[in-house]
N, C-alpha and C positions, 0 to 999 in steps of 0.2 A: 471101745474107745481107746485111743492111743496114749493118753496121758493119765490114765486112771490113778488117782491117789498121789500124783506128782504135785509138788509144791513149787510154783513158779513166781519169781519176782520179776516184774516188768516195770522198768523206769520210763517215765514219760508216757504212761498208759492212759491218760485222760482224753486223748483225741488221736485222730489220724491212724497211722499204722500201729501205734501202741494200743489204742483202743480196740482195733480190729483183731489184734493178736490176743489181747486179754479175753475177748469174747470167744474167739476160736478155740483157745486153750481150754476155757471153761466148758465148752461143748464137748471137748474130748476128755473130760474128767479131771482136769487139773484144778487144784486149789490156787486161785490167782490172787497175788498181792500186788497192788499198784503203788509205786512210789512216784509222787509228782508234787511239784510246788503248788499246783492248782488242786487243792484238796476237794473243793466243791464239785468240780467236774469229774474228778477221779471217783468220788463217792457215787455220782450218777451212773458211771460205768459199772460199778459194783452192784448197784441196784438192778441194772439190766441183766447182769450175770445171775443174780438171785432169782429174777423173774423167770429165767429159763432153767431153774433148778440147780444152778451152780453155787459154788462156795468161793467167797472172796473177801478181801479187806483192802481199804485204802489208807495209806499213811502219807502225811505231808513230809516230803523229803527233798532237800536240795542236794543234788549229787556232787556239788562242789564243796559241801560241808562234810568233812570226814567224820566228825562226831555224830552228826545226824545219821549217817550211814551205819555206823557201828551200833548206835542205839536201836535203829530200825531192824537191823539184822538180828540183834538179840531178841527183840520183840517177836519177830517172825518165828524164830527157833523156839521161844518159850510157848507160843500159841500153837504152832504147827509141827514142832519137833525137828524140822529139817528144811533145807532148801535144795531142791533137785535141779532147778533150772533158773538161770539168770538171763534176762533179755536186756542188754544195755541199749535201750532205745532212745533215751532222752537226748535231745539235741536242738540246736537253733541255727538260724542263718542271720547274718548281718552283712549284707552284700555291699561291695564297693570295689571299684577298680584299684589296682595297686597304688596308683598315683593319688587317689582320693581317700583311701582307707585310713580311718583314724585308729590310733593305738588301742582305744577302748573297744573298737569293733573286733580287732584281732584278739585281744585278751579275753573278751567275753565268750567268743565262739570256741577258742582253744580251751578255756576253763571248763565249759560245760561239756562240749563234745569229746574232748580228749582226756582231760584230767578227770572229769566225771566218770568216764568209762573205766579209767585206771582205778579210781577210788572204789567203785562198786566191785569191780573185778577182783581186786586184791583182798578186800575184806571178806567177800563171800567165798572166794577160792580157798581161803584158810579153813573155813567151815567144811567145804566140800572135800578138801584133802584129808581132814580128820575122818570123814566118813568113807573115803576112797571111792567117791562117786559124784558125778555132776556133769552138767552141760552149761557152758557159757556161750551165748550168741550175741555178737556185737553188730550194731547198725553201722555199716559202711555206706558207700554210695558209688555210683559210676563216676561221680565227680572226683572221688578220691583216687580212682584208677586212671582217669583221663584228663582231669582238670576241667575248668569251666570259666568262661569270661565273667569277671567280677566277683569271683569266689576264692580268692587267695586263702583266706582264713578257713573257709569251709573245706576246701580241697585238702589243705594241709592237715586239718583235724581228722578227716576221713582216711587219708593216706596213713596217718599215724595210727588210727584204729586198726587198719589192715596189718600194719607192722606188729602191733601188740597182739593181734589175733594169732598170727603165725608164731610169734615168740612164745606166747602162753601155751599154744598147742604143743610145742617142743618141751616146755618145762613141766607142764601138768599132765602129760600123757602117762607118766609113771604113777600118777595119783588116780588114774582111771577117770580123768576129767577131759571131756572133749570140748574143744573151742573152735568155733567157726564164725564166719561173718556173712551177712546178707548185704548185697549192694544194689539197692533199688535204683531204677532210672527215674523217669518223670511219672510221679504217682499223683492221682487226683485226690489230694488232701485239701483241707481248708486253706492252708498256706499257699498251695499252688493255684487254687481257684481265684486268688486275689491278683494273679498275674494278668496283664492285659491280654485280650483275646488274640491279638496278632502274635504275641509271643507263644501263647498256648498252641496255636495252630502250627507254629514252627516246631514246637516240641513234638507234636503228633506226627508231623511229616518226617522227623528224624528217625522215629521208631519204625522198624520193618513191619510191625503189626498195625501201624497207622492210627494209634490211639494212645491215650494215657493208661497207665496201669491203675488198679484199684488197691486200696489198703488191704483188702481181703486176699488179694493175690500174693502180696508180700507176707501176710500172716500165714498163708499156706506153706510158704518156704520155711518160715520159722518153725512151724509145726513139724514138718518133715525132719529138719535138722535136730529138733528137740526129742524126737521119738526114737524108739529102739530100731526103727527102720534105717536110721542113719548111724547105727552103732559102730561102723568101721570108717566113719568120715570125721576127720579132724584136720584143722589147719587150712581149710578151704574157704574161698570167697565165692558165694553163689550169687551171680548177677540175676536180678529180676527186672529186666529193662525193656522187654519187647523187641530186642535186637537193635537198640539205639546206638550201640557202639561198634557194630559191624561195618 
């Protein structure tokens, strides 16, 4: 197992890519802690992890609330002694074209996707720096690399995440902390499944592989980057998109 005895905090781990990553990490021996505003669903994921012999815990955490993050970090360290891996996965979309986007839509997406990533990264990086060891993985998106119609706020937040990833890699390398990002393309999550079939078919046609990706395929990318197999990789953005941007 590639993550034996590692302690991993995964934000937004109650569904979709976060859930798939939590279960994948548990199968590889990690002790998984899910931070999510939806505690009920997060606890269901932890139950699944325990059913396969894994170890995990769910905390109700809003990544925009600095105090909650600090308290949750202290709780994890008290119970598990350390945090080896942080997956900044929590994020939302609130789509609208530039001419129709409301200020609240902009603020909410930036607050969760960008500020939330900063909050968790800064708090946990301090703990990792003290231990001179750690891995931080941030959820970017191909939208952050190339933009997308109707997603000014989401694209800006994910481009910002990429910028933070590269900056943190430069700053934290001396602390033996690796920082990378994963940029998924069109992934078959519950959120995507709500999109009209016509649009889904267009998404599939854009990918060279002719289909949507699965949450498990993104989880595999996180697993590789979190493992010692990626011990000399930092500051990179790994696209998991089926060739949608070529």
